[in-house]
A tleap script that builds the chain and sets N, CA, C and O, in Angstrom:
source leaprc.protein.ff14SB
mol = sequence {
  NMET ILE TYR ARG ARG LYS THR TYR PHE VAL
  HIE THR SER ILE ALA GLU GLU PHE ASN ASP
  HIE PHE ASN LYS THR LEU LEU PRO ALA GLN
  ILE ARG TYR GLY ALA ARG LEU VAL GLY ARG
  TRP GLN VAL LYS LYS ASP ARG ASP THR PHE
  GLU ILE PHE ALA ILE TRP GLU TYR ASP SER
  LEU THR ILE TYR LYS THR ILE GLU ASN LYS
  VAL LYS SER ASP LYS GLU HIE VAL GLU ARG
  VAL GLN ASN TRP TYR LYS ARG MET GLY GLY
  ARG GLU ASN LEU LYS LYS VAL PHE PHE SER
  ILE ASP GLN ASP PHE MET GLU SER THR VAL
  LEU ARG GLU LYS THR ILE LEU CHIE
}
set mol.1.N position { 152.230 98.525 137.261 }
set mol.1.CA position { 151.008 97.781 137.477 }
set mol.1.C position { 151.238 96.788 138.619 }
set mol.1.O position { 152.278 96.131 138.677 }
set mol.2.N position { 150.271 96.684 139.515 }
set mol.2.CA position { 150.299 95.652 140.548 }
set mol.2.C position { 148.990 94.878 140.505 }
set mol.2.O position { 147.979 95.347 139.981 }
set mol.3.N position { 149.040 93.697 141.063 }
set mol.3.CA position { 147.874 92.827 141.114 }
set mol.3.C position { 147.664 92.386 142.544 }
set mol.3.O position { 148.611 92.045 143.253 }
set mol.4.N position { 146.419 92.399 142.953 }
set mol.4.CA position { 146.058 91.943 144.299 }
set mol.4.C position { 145.301 90.633 144.164 }
set mol.4.O position { 144.353 90.516 143.387 }
set mol.5.N position { 145.741 89.657 144.935 }
set mol.5.CA position { 145.030 88.371 145.006 }
set mol.5.C position { 144.373 88.307 146.372 }
set mol.5.O position { 145.051 88.322 147.399 }
set mol.6.N position { 143.061 88.237 146.379 }
set mol.6.CA position { 142.303 88.120 147.631 }
set mol.6.C position { 141.702 86.724 147.653 }
set mol.6.O position { 140.996 86.321 146.729 }
set mol.7.N position { 141.994 85.987 148.729 }
set mol.7.CA position { 141.611 84.582 148.813 }
set mol.7.C position { 140.782 84.339 150.064 }
set mol.7.O position { 141.105 84.811 151.154 }
set mol.8.N position { 139.707 83.590 149.874 }
set mol.8.CA position { 138.819 83.197 150.968 }
set mol.8.C position { 138.729 81.679 150.971 }
set mol.8.O position { 138.574 81.066 149.915 }
set mol.9.N position { 138.825 81.074 152.131 }
set mol.9.CA position { 138.480 79.667 152.308 }
set mol.9.C position { 137.183 79.669 153.104 }
set mol.9.O position { 137.138 80.123 154.247 }
set mol.10.N position { 136.124 79.150 152.477 }
set mol.10.CA position { 134.791 79.226 153.076 }
set mol.10.C position { 134.129 77.858 153.073 }
set mol.10.O position { 134.450 76.988 152.264 }
set mol.11.N position { 133.203 77.696 153.993 }
set mol.11.CA position { 132.410 76.466 154.041 }
set mol.11.C position { 131.510 76.430 152.805 }
set mol.11.O position { 131.014 77.465 152.362 }
set mol.12.N position { 131.307 75.254 152.263 }
set mol.12.CA position { 130.485 75.114 151.057 }
set mol.12.C position { 129.071 75.685 151.249 }
set mol.12.O position { 128.446 76.125 150.284 }
set mol.13.N position { 128.572 75.680 152.479 }
set mol.13.CA position { 127.210 76.170 152.741 }
set mol.13.C position { 127.062 77.669 152.510 }
set mol.13.O position { 125.942 78.150 152.335 }
set mol.14.N position { 128.167 78.423 152.504 }
set mol.14.CA position { 128.089 79.875 152.359 }
set mol.14.C position { 128.546 80.340 150.973 }
set mol.14.O position { 128.359 81.508 150.632 }
set mol.15.N position { 129.134 79.464 150.176 }
set mol.15.CA position { 129.764 79.868 148.913 }
set mol.15.C position { 128.789 80.573 147.971 }
set mol.15.O position { 129.098 81.651 147.463 }
set mol.16.N position { 127.636 79.991 147.734 }
set mol.16.CA position { 126.683 80.597 146.794 }
set mol.16.C position { 126.220 81.972 147.278 }
set mol.16.O position { 126.166 82.924 146.499 }
set mol.17.N position { 125.890 82.069 148.557 }
set mol.17.CA position { 125.450 83.343 149.129 }
set mol.17.C position { 126.570 84.382 149.071 }
set mol.17.O position { 126.320 85.549 148.770 }
set mol.18.N position { 127.798 83.960 149.357 }
set mol.18.CA position { 128.932 84.881 149.326 }
set mol.18.C position { 129.206 85.354 147.896 }
set mol.18.O position { 129.491 86.532 147.683 }
set mol.19.N position { 129.126 84.459 146.925 }
set mol.19.CA position { 129.332 84.864 145.530 }
set mol.19.C position { 128.267 85.857 145.087 }
set mol.19.O position { 128.569 86.806 144.364 }
set mol.20.N position { 127.032 85.651 145.510 }
set mol.20.CA position { 125.949 86.581 145.207 }
set mol.20.C position { 126.221 87.946 145.839 }
set mol.20.O position { 126.044 88.981 145.196 }
set mol.21.N position { 126.651 87.941 147.100 }
set mol.21.CA position { 126.996 89.182 147.810 }
set mol.21.C position { 128.129 89.915 147.086 }
set mol.21.O position { 128.087 91.135 146.924 }
set mol.22.N position { 129.129 89.164 146.657 }
set mol.22.CA position { 130.239 89.774 145.927 }
set mol.22.C position { 129.721 90.468 144.673 }
set mol.22.O position { 130.034 91.634 144.434 }
set mol.23.N position { 128.938 89.764 143.880 }
set mol.23.CA position { 128.469 90.308 142.600 }
set mol.23.C position { 127.511 91.480 142.755 }
set mol.23.O position { 127.535 92.411 141.951 }
set mol.24.N position { 126.667 91.442 143.782 }
set mol.24.CA position { 125.656 92.488 143.955 }
set mol.24.C position { 126.126 93.672 144.796 }
set mol.24.O position { 125.651 94.791 144.604 }
set mol.25.N position { 127.054 93.438 145.726 }
set mol.25.CA position { 127.430 94.490 146.671 }
set mol.25.C position { 128.894 94.901 146.572 }
set mol.25.O position { 129.201 96.080 146.401 }
set mol.26.N position { 129.790 93.934 146.679 }
set mol.26.CA position { 131.219 94.267 146.754 }
set mol.26.C position { 131.788 94.727 145.415 }
set mol.26.O position { 132.478 95.744 145.352 }
set mol.27.N position { 131.506 93.992 144.356 }
set mol.27.CA position { 132.050 94.326 143.039 }
set mol.27.C position { 131.613 95.708 142.555 }
set mol.27.O position { 132.466 96.483 142.122 }
set mol.28.N position { 130.327 96.052 142.606 }
set mol.28.CA position { 129.935 97.382 142.109 }
set mol.28.C position { 130.641 98.533 142.829 }
set mol.28.O position { 130.993 99.530 142.198 }
set mol.29.N position { 130.849 98.408 144.132 }
set mol.29.CA position { 131.529 99.477 144.873 }
set mol.29.C position { 132.989 99.588 144.439 }
set mol.29.O position { 133.507 100.690 144.258 }
set mol.30.N position { 133.642 98.454 144.275 }
set mol.30.CA position { 135.045 98.481 143.839 }
set mol.30.C position { 135.162 99.132 142.459 }
set mol.30.O position { 136.011 99.996 142.242 }
set mol.31.N position { 134.316 98.717 141.546 }
set mol.31.CA position { 134.365 99.258 140.183 }
set mol.31.C position { 134.048 100.748 140.173 }
set mol.31.O position { 134.673 101.515 139.441 }
set mol.32.N position { 133.074 101.158 140.989 }
set mol.32.CA position { 132.684 102.574 141.067 }
set mol.32.C position { 133.890 103.462 141.367 }
set mol.32.O position { 133.971 104.584 140.868 }
set mol.33.N position { 134.824 102.970 142.175 }
set mol.33.CA position { 135.960 103.791 142.581 }
set mol.33.C position { 137.241 103.474 141.812 }
set mol.33.O position { 138.304 103.997 142.146 }
set mol.34.N position { 137.154 102.630 140.792 }
set mol.34.CA position { 138.289 102.466 139.895 }
set mol.34.C position { 139.034 101.151 139.955 }
set mol.34.O position { 140.006 100.976 139.220 }
set mol.35.N position { 138.624 100.220 140.795 }
set mol.35.CA position { 139.283 98.913 140.827 }
set mol.35.C position { 138.957 98.165 139.536 }
set mol.35.O position { 137.875 98.326 138.971 }
set mol.36.N position { 139.898 97.351 139.078 }
set mol.36.CA position { 139.698 96.571 137.855 }
set mol.36.C position { 139.819 95.087 138.190 }
set mol.36.O position { 140.889 94.606 138.564 }
set mol.37.N position { 138.721 94.385 138.052 }
set mol.37.CA position { 138.705 92.950 138.330 }
set mol.37.C position { 139.235 92.201 137.116 }
set mol.37.O position { 138.720 92.350 136.008 }
set mol.38.N position { 140.268 91.395 137.335 }
set mol.38.CA position { 140.783 90.527 136.274 }
set mol.38.C position { 139.901 89.292 136.181 }
set mol.38.O position { 139.547 88.852 135.087 }
set mol.39.N position { 139.546 88.733 137.340 }
set mol.39.CA position { 138.672 87.569 137.373 }
set mol.39.C position { 138.507 87.074 138.795 }
set mol.39.O position { 139.235 87.479 139.702 }
set mol.40.N position { 137.540 86.194 138.974 }
set mol.40.CA position { 137.257 85.612 140.289 }
set mol.40.C position { 136.845 84.163 140.062 }
set mol.40.O position { 136.010 83.866 139.207 }
set mol.41.N position { 137.449 83.261 140.846 }
set mol.41.CA position { 137.258 81.835 140.637 }
set mol.41.C position { 137.040 81.132 141.959 }
set mol.41.O position { 137.320 81.678 143.026 }
set mol.42.N position { 136.534 79.902 141.873 }
set mol.42.CA position { 136.429 79.072 143.070 }
set mol.42.C position { 136.877 77.656 142.737 }
set mol.42.O position { 136.734 77.179 141.611 }
set mol.43.N position { 137.424 77.003 143.758 }
set mol.43.CA position { 137.897 75.627 143.646 }
set mol.43.C position { 137.367 74.876 144.861 }
set mol.43.O position { 137.547 75.323 145.993 }
set mol.44.N position { 136.720 73.749 144.636 }
set mol.44.CA position { 136.267 72.933 145.767 }
set mol.44.C position { 137.481 72.162 146.282 }
set mol.44.O position { 138.050 71.333 145.573 }
set mol.45.N position { 137.868 72.447 147.530 }
set mol.45.CA position { 139.072 71.857 148.098 }
set mol.45.C position { 138.804 70.489 148.717 }
set mol.45.O position { 139.621 69.574 148.615 }
set mol.46.N position { 137.664 70.369 149.351 }
set mol.46.CA position { 137.236 69.105 149.929 }
set mol.46.C position { 135.725 69.172 150.102 }
set mol.46.O position { 135.089 70.106 149.614 }
set mol.47.N position { 135.155 68.215 150.776 }
set mol.47.CA position { 133.694 68.138 150.913 }
set mol.47.C position { 133.079 69.402 151.517 }
set mol.47.O position { 131.952 69.765 151.181 }
set mol.48.N position { 133.812 70.068 152.400 }
set mol.48.CA position { 133.242 71.200 153.145 }
set mol.48.C position { 133.840 72.562 152.807 }
set mol.48.O position { 133.409 73.568 153.371 }
set mol.49.N position { 134.817 72.625 151.905 }
set mol.49.CA position { 135.561 73.869 151.732 }
set mol.49.C position { 135.706 74.276 150.271 }
set mol.49.O position { 136.060 73.469 149.412 }
set mol.50.N position { 135.421 75.554 150.015 }
set mol.50.CA position { 135.732 76.184 148.742 }
set mol.50.C position { 136.848 77.191 148.971 }
set mol.50.O position { 136.865 77.896 149.980 }
set mol.51.N position { 137.768 77.252 148.040 }
set mol.51.CA position { 138.712 78.364 147.959 }
set mol.51.C position { 138.147 79.288 146.890 }
set mol.51.O position { 137.928 78.869 145.753 }
set mol.52.N position { 137.914 80.538 147.252 }
set mol.52.CA position { 137.396 81.543 146.325 }
set mol.52.C position { 138.438 82.655 146.272 }
set mol.52.O position { 138.835 83.195 147.305 }
set mol.53.N position { 138.875 82.992 145.064 }
set mol.53.CA position { 139.880 84.048 144.988 }
set mol.53.C position { 139.639 84.945 143.791 }
set mol.53.O position { 139.090 84.534 142.768 }
set mol.54.N position { 140.069 86.185 143.956 }
set mol.54.CA position { 139.924 87.200 142.917 }
set mol.54.C position { 141.285 87.820 142.660 }
set mol.54.O position { 142.113 87.943 143.563 }
set mol.55.N position { 141.499 88.208 141.409 }
set mol.55.CA position { 142.686 88.960 141.021 }
set mol.55.C position { 142.209 90.328 140.544 }
set mol.55.O position { 141.344 90.444 139.676 }
set mol.56.N position { 142.802 91.353 141.139 }
set mol.56.CA position { 142.474 92.737 140.796 }
set mol.56.C position { 143.728 93.410 140.242 }
set mol.56.O position { 144.846 93.084 140.642 }
set mol.57.N position { 143.534 94.346 139.323 }
set mol.57.CA position { 144.654 95.093 138.752 }
set mol.57.C position { 144.551 96.563 139.171 }
set mol.57.O position { 143.475 97.159 139.144 }
set mol.58.N position { 145.700 97.130 139.560 }
set mol.58.CA position { 145.785 98.544 139.946 }
set mol.58.C position { 147.028 99.145 139.299 }
set mol.58.O position { 148.002 98.444 139.026 }
set mol.59.N position { 146.980 100.427 139.065 }
set mol.59.CA position { 148.143 101.088 138.482 }
set mol.59.C position { 149.310 101.151 139.461 }
set mol.59.O position { 150.470 101.153 139.049 }
set mol.60.N position { 149.003 101.202 140.756 }
set mol.60.CA position { 150.060 101.263 141.776 }
set mol.60.C position { 149.458 100.931 143.140 }
set mol.60.O position { 148.238 100.891 143.298 }
set mol.61.N position { 150.310 100.699 144.104 }
set mol.61.CA position { 149.849 100.455 145.470 }
set mol.61.C position { 149.158 101.702 146.033 }
set mol.61.O position { 148.195 101.590 146.791 }
set mol.62.N position { 149.641 102.866 145.669 }
set mol.62.CA position { 149.016 104.115 146.106 }
set mol.62.C position { 147.584 104.217 145.581 }
set mol.62.O position { 146.678 104.611 146.317 }
set mol.63.N position { 147.379 103.863 144.311 }
set mol.63.CA position { 146.033 103.890 143.728 }
set mol.63.C position { 145.136 102.896 144.447 }
set mol.63.O position { 143.984 103.205 144.750 }
set mol.64.N position { 145.662 101.687 144.726 }
set mol.64.CA position { 144.885 100.681 145.473 }
set mol.64.C position { 144.416 101.269 146.809 }
set mol.64.O position { 143.240 101.158 147.155 }
set mol.65.N position { 145.319 101.886 147.549 }
set mol.65.CA position { 144.976 102.442 148.864 }
set mol.65.C position { 143.921 103.542 148.735 }
set mol.65.O position { 143.022 103.641 149.570 }
set mol.66.N position { 144.028 104.354 147.710 }
set mol.66.CA position { 143.044 105.417 147.475 }
set mol.66.C position { 141.664 104.816 147.214 }
set mol.66.O position { 140.666 105.273 147.772 }
set mol.67.N position { 141.614 103.789 146.364 }
set mol.67.CA position { 140.342 103.140 146.053 }
set mol.67.C position { 139.746 102.515 147.303 }
set mol.67.O position { 138.555 102.679 147.567 }
set mol.68.N position { 140.549 101.805 148.070 }
set mol.68.CA position { 140.064 101.163 149.299 }
set mol.68.C position { 139.515 102.189 150.277 }
set mol.68.O position { 138.479 101.957 150.901 }
set mol.69.N position { 140.194 103.319 150.418 }
set mol.69.CA position { 139.702 104.372 151.317 }
set mol.69.C position { 138.358 104.920 150.849 }
set mol.69.O position { 137.485 105.211 151.667 }
set mol.70.N position { 138.192 105.059 149.543 }
set mol.70.CA position { 136.909 105.547 149.018 }
set mol.70.C position { 135.796 104.538 149.271 }
set mol.70.O position { 134.689 104.917 149.655 }
set mol.71.N position { 136.083 103.256 149.058 }
set mol.71.CA position { 135.076 102.213 149.296 }
set mol.71.C position { 134.677 102.210 150.768 }
set mol.71.O position { 133.490 102.158 151.090 }
set mol.72.N position { 135.653 102.264 151.651 }
set mol.72.CA position { 135.381 102.220 153.092 }
set mol.72.C position { 134.693 103.487 153.590 }
set mol.72.O position { 134.062 103.474 154.646 }
set mol.73.N position { 134.810 104.579 152.841 }
set mol.73.CA position { 134.166 105.840 153.218 }
set mol.73.C position { 132.779 106.001 152.613 }
set mol.73.O position { 132.075 106.961 152.927 }
set mol.74.N position { 132.381 105.080 151.756 }
set mol.74.CA position { 131.081 105.133 151.097 }
set mol.74.C position { 130.031 104.614 152.082 }
set mol.74.O position { 129.886 103.405 152.264 }
set mol.75.N position { 129.311 105.521 152.707 }
set mol.75.CA position { 128.375 105.152 153.769 }
set mol.75.C position { 127.284 104.200 153.286 }
set mol.75.O position { 126.910 103.278 154.011 }
set mol.76.N position { 126.770 104.404 152.083 }
set mol.76.CA position { 125.728 103.514 151.560 }
set mol.76.C position { 126.276 102.105 151.338 }
set mol.76.O position { 125.601 101.118 151.631 }
set mol.77.N position { 127.488 102.018 150.826 }
set mol.77.CA position { 128.112 100.702 150.626 }
set mol.77.C position { 128.341 100.007 151.965 }
set mol.77.O position { 128.013 98.831 152.124 }
set mol.78.N position { 128.896 100.726 152.913 }
set mol.78.CA position { 129.160 100.149 154.242 }
set mol.78.C position { 127.857 99.658 154.867 }
set mol.78.O position { 127.828 98.597 155.490 }
set mol.79.N position { 126.795 100.413 154.705 }
set mol.79.CA position { 125.494 100.004 155.244 }
set mol.79.C position { 125.001 98.709 154.572 }
set mol.79.O position { 124.473 97.826 155.248 }
set mol.80.N position { 125.171 98.597 153.264 }
set mol.80.CA position { 124.773 97.366 152.553 }
set mol.80.C position { 125.567 96.163 153.066 }
set mol.80.O position { 125.011 95.080 153.249 }
set mol.81.N position { 126.860 96.356 153.295 }
set mol.81.CA position { 127.708 95.267 153.809 }
set mol.81.C position { 127.262 94.893 155.221 }
set mol.81.O position { 127.131 93.710 155.537 }
set mol.82.N position { 127.031 95.887 156.066 }
set mol.82.CA position { 126.597 95.607 157.439 }
set mol.82.C position { 125.237 94.913 157.451 }
set mol.82.O position { 125.005 94.037 158.285 }
set mol.83.N position { 124.343 95.283 156.552 }
set mol.83.CA position { 123.037 94.611 156.468 }
set mol.83.C position { 123.206 93.152 156.052 }
set mol.83.O position { 122.477 92.282 156.527 }
set mol.84.N position { 124.167 92.882 155.163 }
set mol.84.CA position { 124.437 91.495 154.778 }
set mol.84.C position { 124.939 90.696 155.981 }
set mol.84.O position { 124.517 89.561 156.203 }
set mol.85.N position { 125.849 91.302 156.757 }
set mol.85.CA position { 126.339 90.633 157.971 }
set mol.85.C position { 125.170 90.291 158.895 }
set mol.85.O position { 125.077 89.174 159.403 }
set mol.86.N position { 124.290 91.255 159.103 }
set mol.86.CA position { 123.137 91.025 159.977 }
set mol.86.C position { 122.260 89.893 159.444 }
set mol.86.O position { 121.837 89.014 160.195 }
set mol.87.N position { 121.994 89.928 158.136 }
set mol.87.CA position { 121.160 88.898 157.528 }
set mol.87.C position { 121.785 87.509 157.665 }
set mol.87.O position { 121.080 86.502 157.727 }
set mol.88.N position { 123.115 87.470 157.712 }
set mol.88.CA position { 123.832 86.202 157.819 }
set mol.88.C position { 124.086 85.804 159.277 }
set mol.88.O position { 124.801 84.834 159.527 }
set mol.89.N position { 123.521 86.525 160.231 }
set mol.89.CA position { 123.666 86.179 161.638 }
set mol.89.C position { 124.786 86.902 162.350 }
set mol.89.O position { 125.111 86.559 163.487 }
set mol.90.N position { 125.384 87.890 161.716 }
set mol.90.CA position { 126.436 88.691 162.337 }
set mol.90.C position { 127.832 88.181 162.006 }
set mol.90.O position { 128.023 87.051 161.557 }
set mol.91.N position { 128.801 89.064 162.249 }
set mol.91.CA position { 130.201 88.731 161.950 }
set mol.91.C position { 130.682 87.506 162.711 }
set mol.91.O position { 131.406 86.671 162.168 }
set mol.92.N position { 130.278 87.403 163.963 }
set mol.92.CA position { 130.718 86.253 164.770 }
set mol.92.C position { 130.220 84.951 164.164 }
set mol.92.O position { 130.953 83.962 164.132 }
set mol.93.N position { 128.999 84.940 163.691 }
set mol.93.CA position { 128.449 83.745 163.061 }
set mol.93.C position { 129.191 83.420 161.773 }
set mol.93.O position { 129.433 82.250 161.476 }
set mol.94.N position { 129.556 84.444 161.006 }
set mol.94.CA position { 130.260 84.217 159.749 }
set mol.94.C position { 131.662 83.658 159.958 }
set mol.94.O position { 132.205 82.996 159.073 }
set mol.95.N position { 132.247 83.918 161.117 }
set mol.95.CA position { 133.576 83.363 161.400 }
set mol.95.C position { 133.558 81.836 161.410 }
set mol.95.O position { 134.591 81.191 161.227 }
set mol.96.N position { 132.389 81.276 161.624 }
set mol.96.CA position { 132.267 79.813 161.624 }
set mol.96.C position { 132.353 79.228 160.219 }
set mol.96.O position { 132.697 78.057 160.059 }
set mol.97.N position { 132.042 80.033 159.191 }
set mol.97.CA position { 132.014 79.539 157.816 }
set mol.97.C position { 133.060 80.196 156.907 }
set mol.97.O position { 133.292 79.732 155.790 }
set mol.98.N position { 133.681 81.261 157.381 }
set mol.98.CA position { 134.821 81.869 156.689 }
set mol.98.C position { 136.065 81.407 157.446 }
set mol.98.O position { 136.408 81.956 158.493 }
set mol.99.N position { 136.730 80.399 156.905 }
set mol.99.CA position { 137.853 79.788 157.613 }
set mol.99.C position { 139.090 80.669 157.587 }
set mol.99.O position { 139.826 80.738 158.571 }
set mol.100.N position { 139.324 81.346 156.463 }
set mol.100.CA position { 140.447 82.288 156.396 }
set mol.100.C position { 140.235 83.241 155.225 }
set mol.100.O position { 139.584 82.918 154.232 }
set mol.101.N position { 140.814 84.429 155.384 }
set mol.101.CA position { 140.790 85.458 154.350 }
set mol.101.C position { 142.210 86.003 154.267 }
set mol.101.O position { 142.806 86.354 155.285 }
set mol.102.N position { 142.743 86.073 153.063 }
set mol.102.CA position { 144.120 86.531 152.898 }
set mol.102.C position { 144.221 87.353 151.623 }
set mol.102.O position { 143.409 87.209 150.709 }
set mol.103.N position { 145.219 88.207 151.574 }
set mol.103.CA position { 145.493 88.919 150.338 }
set mol.103.C position { 146.980 89.169 150.226 }
set mol.103.O position { 147.685 89.321 151.224 }
set mol.104.N position { 147.438 89.208 148.988 }
set mol.104.CA position { 148.819 89.584 148.743 }
set mol.104.C position { 148.872 90.358 147.436 }
set mol.104.O position { 147.918 90.365 146.658 }
set mol.105.N position { 149.998 91.005 147.213 }
set mol.105.CA position { 150.183 91.838 146.034 }
set mol.105.C position { 151.280 91.230 145.183 }
set mol.105.O position { 152.285 90.738 145.697 }
set mol.106.N position { 151.073 91.271 143.866 }
set mol.106.CA position { 151.988 90.624 142.941 }
set mol.106.C position { 152.334 91.578 141.805 }
set mol.106.O position { 151.593 92.513 141.500 }
set mol.107.N position { 153.478 91.313 141.193 }
set mol.107.CA position { 153.868 92.015 139.978 }
set mol.107.C position { 153.972 90.985 138.866 }
set mol.107.O position { 154.424 89.862 139.089 }
set mol.108.N position { 153.554 91.368 137.678 }
set mol.108.CA position { 153.596 90.454 136.541 }
set mol.108.C position { 155.028 90.271 136.056 }
set mol.108.O position { 155.843 91.192 136.117 }
set mol.109.N position { 155.314 89.083 135.580 }
set mol.109.CA position { 156.620 88.795 134.984 }
set mol.109.C position { 156.538 88.808 133.458 }
set mol.109.O position { 157.512 88.503 132.770 }
set mol.110.N position { 155.348 89.171 132.935 }
set mol.110.CA position { 155.111 89.231 131.503 }
set mol.110.C position { 154.539 90.617 131.193 }
set mol.110.O position { 153.699 91.126 131.935 }
set mol.111.N position { 154.991 91.213 130.113 }
set mol.111.CA position { 154.426 92.496 129.717 }
set mol.111.C position { 152.919 92.357 129.505 }
set mol.111.O position { 152.451 91.365 128.946 }
set mol.112.N position { 152.182 93.342 129.949 }
set mol.112.CA position { 150.726 93.318 129.837 }
set mol.112.C position { 150.283 93.116 128.384 }
set mol.112.O position { 149.290 92.438 128.120 }
set mol.113.N position { 151.029 93.712 127.445 }
set mol.113.CA position { 150.684 93.606 126.020 }
set mol.113.C position { 150.746 92.165 125.526 }
set mol.113.O position { 150.152 91.841 124.498 }
set mol.114.N position { 151.452 91.305 126.238 }
set mol.114.CA position { 151.591 89.905 125.835 }
set mol.114.C position { 150.501 89.030 126.443 }
set mol.114.O position { 150.516 87.810 126.275 }
set mol.115.N position { 149.550 89.651 127.153 }
set mol.115.CA position { 148.484 88.914 127.811 }
set mol.115.C position { 147.134 89.294 127.207 }
set mol.115.O position { 147.049 90.180 126.356 }
set mol.116.N position { 146.098 88.620 127.651 }
set mol.116.CA position { 144.753 88.977 127.174 }
set mol.116.C position { 144.240 90.255 127.839 }
set mol.116.O position { 143.145 90.716 127.517 }
set mol.117.N position { 145.003 90.825 128.749 }
set mol.117.CA position { 144.568 92.022 129.477 }
set mol.117.C position { 144.789 93.327 128.693 }
set mol.117.O position { 144.300 94.380 129.104 }
set mol.118.N position { 145.506 93.268 127.593 }
set mol.118.CA position { 145.835 94.519 126.900 }
set mol.118.C position { 144.670 95.119 126.174 }
set mol.118.O position { 144.807 96.171 125.550 }
savepdb mol mol.pdb
quit
């Protein structure tokens, strides 16, 4: 089992819209192809910045790559994402409010059966 942590630092003005986009567009596509969301949280870092991060569970890195390829190949999903970019003023405009995006992969140090995930 591996876990992916995807982290966004975003301007507070975009947080609500981005969370809505995640729930309506990004999450359904991930789930459709087999991704398992452990949870998604946000922390207000300062007056202008939210840290928003999600933890995903995959059986292996190979499975993660397969799921990502399916999501990126889903033409209807890609179109929905591109329409969101357009509605938000384009990717260049979003760079002003998405300060950074990062992801890393982790392995648990506790057996899954010992967690609430079992």
